[in-house]
FIVO-582196 format. One record per residue: residue number from 1; residue in three letters; chain; x, y, z of N, C-alpha, C in turn. Coordinates in steps of 0.1 Angstrom, whole numbers. Atoms other than C-alpha are relative to their C-alpha. Layout:
! residues N
    nr   rest   kette     n_X     n_Y     n_Z    ca_X    ca_Y    ca_Z     c_X     c_Y     c_Z
   NUM    ALA       A       X       Y       Z       X       Y       Z       X       Y       Z
...
! end
This chain:
! residues 205
    nr   rest   kette     n_X     n_Y     n_Z    ca_X    ca_Y    ca_Z     c_X     c_Y     c_Z
     1    MET       A       8     -12      -1   -1330    -210    -140       3       8      10
     2    ASP       A      -3     -11     -12   -1321    -178    -119     -13      -2      10
     3    SER       A       9       3     -14   -1338    -186     -84      -6      13       3
     4    LEU       A       5      -9      -3   -1346    -152     -79     -14       3      -8
     5    TYR       A      14      -2      11   -1370    -147    -113      -8     -12       2
     6    PHE       A       7       7      -1   -1382    -179    -105     -11      -1      11
     7    THR       A      10       0     -11   -1394    -171     -71      -9      13      -2
     8    LEU       A      11     -11       2   -1410    -137     -81     -10      -7     -10
     9    LEU       A      13       5       9   -1430    -156    -110      -7      -9      10
    10    ARG       A       9       8      -6   -1441    -180     -83      -6       8      11
    11    ALA       A       8     -10     -10   -1450    -152     -59     -12       6      -7
    12    THR       A       8      -7       7   -1467    -134     -86     -13     -10      -3
    13    ARG       A      12      11       1   -1487    -165     -95      -9       0      12
    14    GLU       A       5      -1     -15   -1496    -168     -57     -11      11       2
    15    LEU       A       5     -10      -3   -1506    -134     -54     -14       3      -8
    16    LEU       A      13      -1       7   -1531    -132     -83     -10      -9       2
    17    ARG       A      12       9      -4   -1547    -164     -74      -8       5      13
    18    GLY       A       6      -3     -13   -1553    -149     -38     -11      13      -5
    19    CYS       A       7     -13       2   -1566    -114     -54     -13      -6      -7
    20    GLU       A      12       6       7   -1590    -135     -78      -9      -9       8
    21    SER       A      10       7     -11   -1604    -156     -48      -8       6       7
    22    LEU       A      10      -9      -8   -1614    -128     -28      -3      11      -8
    23    GLY       A       3     -11       7   -1622    -105     -57       5      13       1
    24    LEU       A      -8     -12       0   -1598     -81     -52       7       6     -15
    25    ALA       A      -6      -7      14   -1585     -56     -81      16      -2       2
    26    CYS       A     -16      -2       1   -1547     -59     -72       6      13      -5
    27    ARG       A      -1      -9       7   -1545     -25     -79      14       6       2
    28    ASP       A     -14      -4       0   -1510     -17     -65       7      -7      10
    29    PRO       A      -7       8     -10   -1496     -45     -43      15      -2      -2
    30    PRO       A     -12       5       1   -1461     -55     -38      -1     -11      -7
    31    MET       A       3      15       8   -1450     -83     -61       7      -8       9
    32    ALA       A      -1      11      -8   -1433     -98     -31       3       7      11
    33    THR       A      -1      -6     -12   -1432     -94       6       8     -12       7
    34    THR       A      -4      13      -8   -1415    -115      33     -12     -10       3
    35    ARG       A      15      10      -4   -1451    -131      41      -3      -8     -10
    36    LEU       A       2       8      13   -1456    -138       5       8     -11      -2
    37    LEU       A      -8      12       2   -1424    -155       3       0     -11       9
    38    GLU       A       3      13     -13   -1432    -178      37      -9      -8      -8
    39    ARG       A      13       7       9   -1466    -185      15       6      -9      -9
    40    ILE       A      -6       7       9   -1445    -199     -11       9     -10       4
    41    GLY       A      -9       8      -4   -1423    -219      10      15       4       3
    42    LEU       A     -14      -3      -1   -1391    -198      14      -2       3      15
    43    THR       A      -1      -4     -12   -1378    -196      48      16       2       3
    44    GLY       A     -16       1      -3   -1344    -190      64      11       6     -10
    45    TYR       A     -10      -6       8   -1314    -187      43      -5       5     -16
    46    ALA       A       5      -1      11   -1336    -190       9      -7      16      -1
    47    GLN       A       6     -14      -2   -1353    -159      21       9      12      -1
    48    ARG       A      -9     -10       1   -1324    -139      29       6       2     -13
    49    SER       A      -8       1      13   -1308    -148      -3      -9       7     -11
    50    PHE       A      10      -8       9   -1340    -136     -22       2      15       3
    51    TRP       A      -1     -13      -1   -1335    -102      -5      11       5      -4
    52    GLU       A     -15      -8       4   -1299     -97     -11      -3       0     -16
    53    ARG       A      -1      -2      14   -1304    -105     -47      -9      10      -5
    54    ALA       A      10     -10       4   -1335     -83     -49       6      14       1
    55    ARG       A      -8     -13       0   -1313     -54     -38       8       3      -9
    56    ARG       A      -8       0      11   -1290     -61     -65      -6       8     -15
    57    ILE       A       8      -3      11   -1317     -56     -92      -7      12       3
    58    ALA       A      11     -12      -2   -1336     -26     -74       8       9      -8
    59    GLY       A      -4     -10       7   -1334       3     -96       3      -4     -18
    60    SER       A      -4       5      15   -1330     -18    -129     -14       3      -9
    61    ARG       A      10      -4      11   -1351     -12    -161       2     -12     -10
    62    ILE       A      -2      10      12   -1360     -38    -189     -10       6      -9
    63    GLN       A       7      -8       9   -1372     -22    -220      -9     -11      -7
    64    LEU       A      13      11       4   -1407     -41    -230      -1       6     -14
    65    TYR       A       6      -9      15   -1417     -15    -261       6       7      -5
    66    ARG       A      -3     -11       6   -1402       5    -284      -4       3     -16
    67    TYR       A       4      -1      12   -1417      20    -314      -1      15      -3
    68    MET       A       0     -15       6   -1415      57    -332       3       6      19
    69    ASP       A      -5      -9     -13   -1414      81    -297     -10      -8      13
    70    VAL       A       6       7     -10   -1434      53    -276      10      -9       7
    71    ASP       A     -12       9      -6   -1412      34    -250      -6      -5      14
    72    PHE       A       4       7     -15   -1423      11    -223      12      -8       8
    73    GLU       A      -8       8      -5   -1400      -4    -197      -7      -4      14
    74    MET       A       0       5     -12   -1403     -26    -165      10       4       8
    75    ALA       A      -8      -3     -10   -1390     -10    -136      -1      -8      16
    76    VAL       A       4       8     -14   -1384     -28    -102       6       9      12
    77    TYR       A       0      -9     -14   -1383      -9     -68       1      -8      11
    78    LEU       A       0       6     -15   -1372     -22     -33      -4      13       9
    79    VAL       A       5     -13     -10   -1391      -1      -5      -2      -5      12
    80    ARG       A       6       5     -15   -1394      -4      33     -10      12       4
    81    ARG       A      11      -9      -5   -1426      11      45     -10      -9       8
    82    LYS       A       8       7      -8   -1457       0      64      -9     -10     -12
    83    LEU       A       8      10      11   -1474     -31      46     -14      -5       5
    84    LEU       A      14       5      -5   -1510     -43      46      -1     -15      -6
    85    HIS       A       4      15       3   -1518     -82      41     -12      -4       7
    86    VAL       A      13       6       0   -1550    -100      38       1     -15       6
    87    ASP       A      -2      16      -3   -1552    -134      58      14      -2       3
    88    GLY       A     -16       1      -4   -1517    -128      71      13       1     -10
    89    TRP       A      -8       1      11   -1501    -133      36       1       8     -11
    90    LEU       A       4      -5      13   -1517    -117       8       4      14       2
    91    PRO       A      -6     -15       0   -1499     -81       2     -12       5      -8
    92    VAL       A      12      -8      10   -1528     -56      -9       6      13       4
    93    ASP       A       1     -15      -3   -1530     -19     -13     -12       6       9
    94    TYR       A       9      -5      -9   -1551       5       9     -14      -2      -5
    95    ILE       A      12       3       4   -1582       2     -12      -5     -12       2
    96    ASP       A       2      13      -3   -1582     -35     -12      -2      -4      15
    97    CYS       A      -2       4     -16   -1572     -35      26     -17       4       4
    98    GLN       A       9      -4      -5   -1603     -14      30     -14      -9       0
    99    LEU       A      10      13       1   -1626     -40      15       2     -11       5
   100    MET       A      -2       9     -10   -1612     -65      35       3       3      14
   101    ARG       A      -3      -5     -14   -1612     -47      67       2      -8      10
   102    SER       A       0       8     -13   -1618     -75      91      12      -7      -2
   103    ARG       A     -10      10       4   -1592     -96      74      13       5      -3
   104    CYS       A     -12      -9       4   -1565     -70      66       7       6      12
   105    PHE       A     -11      -4     -13   -1535     -60      92      11       5      -7
   106    ALA       A     -12      -6       4   -1508     -37      89      13      -3       8
   107    SER       A     -12       1     -11   -1474     -43     101       9      14       0
   108    PRO       A      -7     -13       2   -1453     -10     108       8       4     -12
   109    GLN       A      -9      -2      12   -1426     -16      86       7     -11      -6
   110    GLY       A      -6      14       5   -1414     -43      61       6       3     -13
   111    GLN       A      -8      -4      13   -1393     -48      30     -11      -7     -11
   112    ALA       A       7       6      12   -1413     -51      -4       8       2     -13
   113    LEU       A      -3      -3      15   -1405     -55     -41     -12       5      -7
   114    MET       A      11      -5       9   -1425     -34     -65       6       0     -13
   115    ALA       A      -3       1      12   -1426     -37    -101     -11       9      -7
   116    TYR       A       9      -8       8   -1441     -10    -126       4      -2     -15
   117    VAL       A      -2      -4      14   -1445      -7    -165      -1      16       1
   118    GLU       A      -2     -13       3   -1435      27    -171       4       6     -14
   119    GLY       A      -5      -7      14   -1434      52    -203      -9      10      -5
   120    LYS       A       8      -8       5   -1449      73    -224      -7      -2     -12
   121    ALA       A       8       1      13   -1478      74    -252      -9      11       1
   122    MET       A      10     -12       1   -1500      99    -267       2      11       8
   123    GLY       A       1     -13      -5   -1484     126    -248       1      -1      14
   124    SER       A       6       4     -14   -1492     111    -216      13      -7       8
   125    GLU       A      -9      11      -9   -1467      93    -186      -9      -8       3
   126    ILE       A       7       9      -5   -1481      61    -179      10     -11       9
   127    LYS       A      -7       7      -9   -1472      40    -148     -10     -10       6
   128    ILE       A      10       9      -5   -1491       8    -139       8     -12       7
   129    ASN       A      -6       7      -8   -1484     -18    -114       3     -13      -8
   130    VAL       A       2      14       6   -1474     -51    -131      -8      -9       5
   131    VAL       A      10       8      -5   -1495     -71    -109     -12       4      -4
   132    ARG       A      13      -4       7   -1524     -50    -118      -2      -2     -15
   133    LEU       A       2      -1      12   -1516     -51    -154      -4     -17      -2
   134    LEU       A       4      15       2   -1516     -91    -151     -13      -1       2
   135    SER       A      11       3      -3   -1547     -89    -134     -11       6      -7
   136    ILE       A       6      -5      13   -1562     -68    -161      -2     -12     -10
   137    LEU       A       0      10      11   -1553     -94    -186      -6     -14       4
   138    ASN       A       6       8      -3   -1569    -120    -165     -15       2       0
   139    GLY       A      14      -1       0   -1600    -105    -162      -6       3     -13
   140    THR       A       5      -3      14   -1603     -97    -199      -1     -14      -7
   141    SER       A      -3      13       7   -1590    -131    -212       2      -9      13
   142    GLU       A      -1       8     -12   -1595    -158    -184      14     -10       0
   143    GLY       A     -13       7      -2   -1560    -173    -175      12       6      -9
   144    LEU       A      -7      -6      11   -1542    -151    -200      14       3      10
   145    ALA       A     -12      -4     -13   -1517    -137    -169       7     -13      -2
   146    PHE       A      -6       9      -3   -1510    -172    -161       7      -5     -12
   147    ARG       A      -6       6      13   -1501    -182    -197      16       8       0
   148    VAL       A     -13      -8       1   -1476    -153    -194      11      -3       7
   149    ILE       A     -10       5      -7   -1459    -163    -165       4     -16      -1
   150    ASP       A      -7      15       4   -1457    -201    -176       9       4     -12
   151    GLY       A      -8       0      12   -1443    -187    -210      12       8       7
   152    LEU       A     -12      -4      -7   -1417    -169    -189      11     -12       8
   153    GLU       A      -5      12      -9   -1409    -197    -165       7     -10     -14
   154    GLN       A      -6       9       9   -1402    -219    -197      10       6      -9
   155    ALA       A      -7      -8       8   -1383    -192    -214      16       0      10
   156    LEU       A     -10      -1      -8   -1360    -188    -184       7     -17       3
   157    GLU       A      -4      11      -3   -1357    -228    -183       7      -1     -12
   158    GLY       A      -6       7       9   -1343    -229    -215      -9      -7     -11
   159    LYS       A      11      10       4   -1375    -247    -229      -8      10     -15
   160    GLY       A       3      -9      14   -1380    -220    -260     -12      11       4
   161    LEU       A       8     -13      -1   -1403    -189    -263     -13      -1      -8
   162    SER       A      10       2       5   -1431    -204    -282     -13       4      10
   163    GLY       A      13      -5      -9   -1456    -203    -249       0      16       4
   164    LEU       A       1     -12      -2   -1445    -168    -242      -4      10     -10
   165    THR       A       1      -6       7   -1446    -154    -274     -18       0      -8
   166    SER       A      14       2       2   -1482    -168    -280      -8       6      10
   167    ALA       A       8      -4     -12   -1494    -156    -247       1      19      -2
   168    LEU       A      -1     -13       1   -1480    -120    -256      -6       5     -10
   169    LEU       A       9      -4      12   -1497    -119    -291     -15       1       2
   170    ASP       A      18      -4      -2   -1531    -125    -275       1      11      12
   171    ALA       A       3     -12      -7   -1523    -100    -249       0      13      -6
   172    VAL       A       2     -13       7   -1516     -72    -270     -10       3     -10
   173    LYS       A      11      -4       7   -1547     -77    -290     -11       5       8
   174    LEU       A       9      -4      -9   -1568     -68    -260      -1      17       0
   175    ASP       A       0     -17       2   -1581     -30    -261       8       6      10
   176    ALA       A      -8      -7     -12   -1567     -24    -225      15       1      -3
   177    VAL       A     -15      -1       4   -1533     -30    -241       2       9     -14
   178    ARG       A      -5      -3      13   -1534     -20    -278      -5      14       0
   179    ILE       A       4     -12      -3   -1549      12    -267      13      13       0
   180    MET       A     -11      -8      -4   -1515      23    -254      11       1     -12
   181    LEU       A      -8       3      11   -1498      11    -287       0       7     -12
   182    PRO       A       4      -4      13   -1490      30    -318       0     -11     -10
   183    LYS       A      -1      10      11   -1485      -2    -337       0     -12       9
   184    VAL       A       1      14      -9   -1496     -37    -322       7     -11      -8
   185    PRO       A      -5      12       7   -1475     -65    -331      -9     -10      -1
   186    SER       A       9       9       6   -1491     -91    -351       7     -16      -3
   187    SER       A      -8      11       2   -1463    -116    -353      13       1       9
   188    ILE       A     -13       1      -9   -1431    -129    -336      10       8      -7
   189    ARG       A      -9     -11       6   -1412    -108    -362      -3      14       6
   190    ASP       A       1     -11      -6   -1430     -79    -349       5       2      15
   191    LEU       A      -3       1     -13   -1427     -88    -314      15       6       4
   192    ALA       A     -12      -2      -3   -1390     -90    -318       8      14      -6
   193    SER       A      -3     -14       2   -1386     -58    -336      -3      11       7
   194    MET       A       8      -9     -12   -1407     -39    -310       3      -3      14
   195    SER       A       0       1     -15   -1397     -54    -278      17      -4       1
   196    PRO       A     -17       4      -2   -1357     -50    -272       1     -13      11
   197    ALA       A      -1      10     -12   -1361     -73    -241       0     -15      -7
   198    LEU       A       3      13       7   -1377    -102    -262      12      -3     -12
   199    ARG       A      -9       0      12   -1352     -94    -293      14      -8       7
   200    LYS       A     -11       5      -5   -1323    -100    -271      -3     -14       6
   201    LYS       A       3      13      -1   -1338    -133    -260       3      -9      -6
   202    LEU       A       0       9      12   -1342    -145    -293      12       1      -5
   203    LEU       A     -11       0       5   -1309    -137    -303      11      -8       8
   204    THR       A      -7       9      -9   -1293    -153    -273      -2     -15       3
   205    GLY       A       7      14      -3   -1314    -183    -272      -2       0      15
! end
């Protein structure tokens, strides 16, 4: 498995658990910061290697959904800015920081990886933080975001796509997701036809 993506999935899982345990909304947090990487056990060379590889994928886009004139992509950005952390490791946005004021502290400048789903639907431009979207999935259907993450891990490990496709088919049935889609996939064949990223994985194994 690609260590960069494996690390991002681990970091996202830990981030979601942290937000859930504190009742935070995960509105717009980084997907990875140095403190979060340390939390999941990355130090020294492993951490430097992560950021080096993250720089290579910064600006990349993955086409998640395409049907008629609706197109959604996942975009990855590497930023350097003031960062906010709760309890010394959990990256949060300004609003969640205010909710946890006594436990939230800022670092003057740090490196962070941000990921968003971006696209156009119903004449409007949409941009939502990937962690926020996963948090919404969990809030609507308990554990669904973790099923998506587990399915992605299994796919990257070459263990098949059944876990991922099952989780995605459940996700697109939710009102929070289906309201943005002109056609909702109802089968693996639909997923393959509407998701270029998934279709590529199905074709390449």
